[in-house]
N, CA, C and O atoms as a MOPAC input file, in Angstrom:
PM7 MOZYME 1SCF
protein

 N    -17.98300 1    21.95900 1     1.16800 1
 C    -18.51900 1    20.78400 1     0.77600 1
 C    -19.77400 1    20.30000 1     1.56200 1
 O    -20.97600 1    20.42200 1     1.32600 1
 N    -19.04900 1    19.67500 1     2.63300 1
 C    -20.62000 1    19.43600 1     3.44200 1
 C    -20.31000 1    20.17100 1     5.06200 1
 O    -19.51300 1    19.87800 1     5.95300 1
 N    -20.93500 1    20.81300 1     4.98100 1
 C    -20.91000 1    21.44200 1     6.71400 1
 C    -21.38400 1    20.68600 1     7.48800 1
 O    -20.87800 1    20.75400 1     8.60900 1
 N    -22.31200 1    19.83800 1     7.33900 1
 C    -22.44600 1    18.60600 1     8.89200 1
 C    -21.00700 1    18.21100 1     9.03900 1
 O    -20.45900 1    18.36500 1    10.13100 1
 N    -20.29400 1    17.66400 1     7.91500 1
 C    -19.34700 1    16.71000 1     8.16400 1
 C    -17.92200 1    17.75400 1     8.54400 1
 O    -16.92900 1    17.36000 1     9.15600 1
 N    -18.09800 1    18.91400 1     8.09900 1
 C    -16.96300 1    20.03200 1     8.21600 1
 C    -15.85900 1    19.43200 1     6.87500 1
 O    -14.65500 1    19.66200 1     6.99000 1
 N    -16.23000 1    18.89400 1     6.00500 1
 C    -15.84600 1    18.62200 1     5.07300 1
 C    -15.57200 1    19.79400 1     3.70500 1
 O    -16.46100 1    20.20800 1     2.96000 1
 N    -13.95800 1    20.19900 1     3.63200 1
 C    -14.04200 1    21.52200 1     2.38800 1
 C    -13.34500 1    20.23000 1     1.33700 1
 O    -12.88500 1    19.09200 1     1.43700 1
 N    -13.67800 1    21.47700 1     0.10300 1
 C    -13.07200 1    20.74600 1    -1.34100 1
 C    -11.83900 1    20.42000 1    -1.23000 1
 O    -11.44500 1    19.40900 1    -1.81300 1
 N    -10.81800 1    21.32400 1    -0.33500 1
 C     -9.51600 1    21.10800 1    -0.29600 1
 C     -9.28600 1    19.94400 1     0.07100 1
 O     -8.51400 1    19.24500 1    -0.58600 1
 N     -9.84400 1    19.51700 1     1.09500 1
 C     -9.48100 1    18.26800 1     2.23900 1
 C    -10.01500 1    16.91800 1     1.33100 1
 O     -9.33600 1    15.89700 1     1.23400 1
 N    -11.01500 1    17.04900 1     0.84800 1
 C    -11.70900 1    15.88400 1     0.10600 1
 C    -10.39000 1    15.92200 1    -1.38100 1
 O    -10.22500 1    14.82900 1    -1.92300 1
 N     -9.85400 1    16.69000 1    -1.74100 1
 C     -9.04400 1    16.24300 1    -2.96000 1
 C     -7.93800 1    16.01900 1    -2.16100 1
 O     -7.35900 1    15.05800 1    -2.66600 1
 N     -7.14400 1    16.51800 1    -0.86500 1
 C     -6.09000 1    15.82700 1    -0.24100 1
 C     -6.51000 1    14.35700 1    -0.28300 1
 O     -5.88900 1    13.52400 1    -0.94300 1
 N     -7.64900 1    14.06300 1     0.49000 1
 C     -7.59400 1    12.67300 1     0.40100 1
 C     -7.82300 1    11.66400 1    -0.67700 1
 O     -7.36700 1    10.52100 1    -0.66800 1
 N     -8.39400 1    12.06500 1    -1.38500 1
 C     -8.68500 1    11.40900 1    -2.75300 1
 C     -6.89200 1    11.02100 1    -3.11500 1
 O     -6.38300 1     9.90500 1    -3.21700 1
 N     -6.33000 1    12.18100 1    -3.22900 1
 C     -4.32300 1    12.28000 1    -3.63200 1
 C     -3.68200 1    11.29600 1    -2.79300 1
 O     -2.89800 1    10.39700 1    -3.09600 1
 N     -4.16500 1    11.63900 1    -1.68200 1
 C     -3.65300 1    10.26300 1    -0.73000 1
 C     -3.96000 1     8.90800 1    -0.89100 1
 O     -3.31700 1     7.96600 1    -0.42900 1
 N     -5.14200 1     8.85000 1    -1.68000 1
 C     -5.43900 1     7.31600 1    -1.45300 1
 C     -4.63300 1     6.54900 1    -2.91200 1
 O     -4.16200 1     5.43500 1    -3.14100 1
 N     -4.80500 1     7.95200 1    -3.76600 1
 C     -4.40800 1     7.49700 1    -5.19900 1
 C     -3.18500 1     7.30100 1    -5.25900 1
 O     -2.67800 1     6.91300 1    -6.31200 1
 N     -2.28600 1     7.57600 1    -3.89500 1
 C     -1.18400 1     7.64400 1    -3.79800 1
 C     -0.60900 1     6.32200 1    -2.76000 1
 O      0.58400 1     6.04200 1    -2.64300 1
 N     -1.44400 1     5.79100 1    -2.23800 1
 C     -1.39400 1     4.82300 1    -1.34200 1
 C     -1.68200 1     3.32700 1    -2.20500 1
 O     -1.16000 1     2.23700 1    -1.96800 1
 N     -2.58400 1     3.63000 1    -3.16500 1
 C     -3.06100 1     2.72000 1    -4.11100 1
 C     -2.01800 1     2.31700 1    -5.25100 1
 O     -2.14600 1     1.20400 1    -5.76000 1
 N     -1.05900 1     3.10500 1    -5.65100 1
 C      0.18500 1     3.15900 1    -6.34200 1
 C      1.14100 1     2.56600 1    -5.37600 1
 O      1.88900 1     1.78000 1    -5.95800 1
 N      1.36200 1     2.65600 1    -4.21400 1
 C      2.60300 1     2.24600 1    -3.69700 1
 C      2.20100 1     0.93900 1    -3.38000 1
 O      3.01300 1     0.01400 1    -3.37400 1
 N      0.82300 1     0.76700 1    -3.07400 1
 C      0.58700 1    -0.89700 1    -2.84900 1
 C      0.77700 1    -1.95900 1    -4.14800 1
 O      0.72300 1    -3.18900 1    -4.15700 1
 N      1.04400 1    -0.91500 1    -5.33400 1
 C      0.79100 1    -2.10200 1    -6.47400 1
 C      2.08000 1    -2.41300 1    -6.75200 1
 O      2.33500 1    -3.41200 1    -7.42300 1
 N      3.05100 1    -1.60000 1    -6.27400 1
 C      4.58500 1    -1.34000 1    -6.67900 1
 C      5.19800 1    -2.20000 1    -5.84300 1
 O      6.20000 1    -2.81900 1    -6.20300 1
 N      4.53700 1    -2.36300 1    -4.35200 1
 C      4.82700 1    -3.51100 1    -3.12900 1
 C      4.22100 1    -4.47700 1    -3.40400 1
 O      4.25100 1    -5.39100 1    -2.58000 1
 N      3.61400 1    -4.61900 1    -4.37700 1
 C      2.88100 1    -6.17000 1    -4.74200 1
 C      3.80700 1    -6.93000 1    -5.80600 1
 O      3.99800 1    -8.14400 1    -5.87500 1
 N      4.25800 1    -6.06400 1    -6.50200 1
 C      5.37800 1    -6.40800 1    -7.84400 1
 C      6.57000 1    -6.73600 1    -6.94100 1
 O      7.18400 1    -7.78600 1    -7.12700 1
 N      6.89600 1    -5.95000 1    -6.04600 1
 C      8.38600 1    -6.21000 1    -5.21400 1
 C      8.25800 1    -7.77400 1    -4.48200 1
 O      9.23300 1    -8.52200 1    -4.40800 1
 N      6.81500 1    -8.15900 1    -3.92600 1
 C      7.13500 1    -8.90700 1    -3.05800 1
 C      6.87500 1   -10.33100 1    -4.10900 1
 O      7.16000 1   -11.48800 1    -3.80200 1
 N      6.27200 1    -9.87800 1    -5.37500 1
 C      6.28800 1   -11.42900 1    -6.29900 1
 C      7.78300 1   -11.56000 1    -6.86400 1
 O      8.16100 1   -12.61400 1    -7.37600 1
 N      8.53500 1   -10.54700 1    -6.75600 1
 C      9.86000 1   -11.01300 1    -7.43800 1
 C     10.57600 1   -11.76100 1    -5.97400 1
 O     10.99700 1   -12.91200 1    -5.85300 1
 N     10.54700 1   -11.07400 1    -5.34500 1
 C     11.22800 1   -11.78000 1    -3.92300 1
 C     10.77800 1   -12.91400 1    -4.03600 1
 O     11.60000 1   -13.82600 1    -3.94600 1
 N      9.59600 1   -13.20400 1    -4.22700 1
 C      8.97400 1   -14.58300 1    -4.01500 1
 C      9.58800 1   -15.81900 1    -5.50300 1
 O      9.93000 1   -16.98800 1    -5.32300 1
 N      9.57100 1   -15.35300 1    -6.36400 1
 C      9.80500 1   -15.88100 1    -7.47000 1
 C     11.46100 1   -16.17200 1    -7.23000 1
 O     12.05200 1   -17.23500 1    -7.41700 1
 N     11.85100 1   -15.26600 1    -6.89700 1
 C     13.68500 1   -15.11500 1    -6.82200 1
 C     13.82500 1   -16.61600 1    -5.77400 1
 O     14.42500 1   -17.63600 1    -6.11000 1
 N     13.14400 1   -16.41300 1    -4.54200 1
 C     13.51700 1   -17.29500 1    -3.18900 1
 C     13.11300 1   -18.71800 1    -4.08300 1
 O     13.90500 1   -19.66000 1    -4.10000 1
 N     12.35900 1   -18.75000 1    -4.50900 1
 C     11.74600 1   -20.21900 1    -5.13300 1
 C     12.96200 1   -20.63900 1    -5.97900 1
 O     13.65000 1   -21.65600 1    -5.89000 1
 N     13.02500 1   -19.90000 1    -6.57800 1
 C     14.22700 1   -20.45000 1    -7.59600 1
 C     15.67800 1   -20.88900 1    -7.00600 1
 O     16.27100 1   -21.85500 1    -7.48700 1
 N     16.21300 1   -20.12300 1    -5.93700 1
 C     17.31200 1   -20.06800 1    -5.20700 1
 C     17.19100 1   -21.08000 1    -4.03100 1
 O     18.11200 1   -21.77700 1    -3.60600 1
 N     16.17100 1   -21.05600 1    -3.66500 1
 C     16.25200 1   -22.23800 1    -2.52200 1
 C     15.17600 1   -23.61300 1    -3.15700 1
 O     15.25700 1   -24.71100 1    -2.60600 1
 N     14.39100 1   -23.44000 1    -4.11200 1
 C     13.36500 1   -24.45000 1    -4.62600 1
 C     14.08700 1   -25.46800 1    -5.37800 1
 O     13.59600 1   -26.56100 1    -5.65900 1
 N     15.16900 1   -25.12400 1    -5.67200 1
 C     15.82200 1   -26.25700 1    -7.22800 1
 C     17.53200 1   -25.85800 1    -6.73000 1
 O     18.01000 1   -24.86700 1    -6.17700 1
 N     18.27500 1   -27.45600 1    -7.34600 1
 C     19.23600 1   -27.56500 1    -7.16700 1
 C     19.74900 1   -26.30500 1    -8.19700 1
 O     20.52400 1   -25.40400 1    -7.87400 1
 N     19.16200 1   -26.47600 1    -9.40300 1
 C     19.74900 1   -25.07700 1   -10.16600 1
 C     20.25400 1   -24.06700 1    -9.58700 1
 O     21.36900 1   -23.55700 1    -9.70400 1
 N     18.97200 1   -23.67700 1    -8.66100 1
 C     18.76600 1   -22.33400 1    -8.21800 1
 C     19.85700 1   -21.99000 1    -7.24300 1
 O     20.37100 1   -20.87600 1    -7.14600 1
 N     20.25700 1   -23.38200 1    -6.30700 1
 C     20.90800 1   -23.61400 1    -5.77600 1
 C     22.36300 1   -22.99900 1    -5.99400 1
 O     22.88700 1   -21.97700 1    -5.55100 1
 N     22.75700 1   -23.87100 1    -6.72700 1
 C     24.12000 1   -23.34300 1    -7.29000 1
 C     24.66000 1   -22.04600 1    -7.75500 1
 O     25.78000 1   -21.54200 1    -7.66800 1
 N     23.33500 1   -21.57500 1    -8.37000 1
 C     23.39700 1   -20.07500 1    -9.04200 1
 C     23.74100 1   -18.77500 1    -7.80100 1
 O     24.30800 1   -17.68500 1    -7.87500 1
 N     23.12200 1   -19.48500 1    -6.75600 1
 C     22.98300 1   -18.70800 1    -5.65200 1
 C     24.44600 1   -18.83100 1    -5.03900 1
 O     25.03200 1   -17.80100 1    -4.70400 1
 N     24.99800 1   -19.98700 1    -4.90100 1
 C     26.45400 1   -19.62000 1    -4.31700 1
 C     27.39900 1   -19.36100 1    -5.62000 1
 O     28.55000 1   -19.05300 1    -5.30900 1
 N     27.22900 1   -19.40200 1    -6.52700 1
 C     27.94800 1   -18.69600 1    -7.33000 1
 C     27.99200 1   -17.39500 1    -7.48800 1
 O     28.97800 1   -16.77000 1    -7.87800 1
 N     26.34000 1   -16.68300 1    -7.03100 1
 C     26.22900 1   -15.25600 1    -7.29700 1
 C     26.45500 1   -14.59700 1    -6.27800 1
 O     26.65900 1   -13.38300 1    -6.29500 1
 N     26.44600 1   -15.54000 1    -4.92500 1
 C     26.29300 1   -14.42900 1    -3.36800 1
 C     27.63800 1   -15.07500 1    -2.73300 1
 O     28.10500 1   -14.62600 1    -1.68700 1
 N     28.26700 1   -16.22300 1    -3.47200 1
 C     29.39100 1   -16.87200 1    -2.63100 1
 C     30.81100 1   -16.40000 1    -2.25000 1
 O     31.64400 1   -17.08700 1    -1.65900 1
 N     30.99900 1   -14.86200 1    -2.76200 1
 C     32.13100 1   -14.19100 1    -2.64200 1
 C     31.86500 1   -13.24100 1    -1.52200 1
 O     32.72300 1   -12.44300 1    -1.14500 1
 N     30.69100 1   -13.32500 1    -0.99800 1
 C     30.78100 1   -12.11800 1    -0.03400 1
 C     31.14400 1   -12.27700 1     1.05700 1
 O     31.21700 1   -11.32100 1     1.82900 1

């Protein structure tokens, strides 16, 4: 594709695919972080959440 930079079509395709895969992983990670943040706020930020936490995880 670009003799000056030594880029081939196969390399460019691989880079694009990796970028798309990385973007998808980042979206999934963001969803996980938001879920953890919501649960932490609930369990440790309210009396009801504290009680639910004790009920749910107290028997460990």
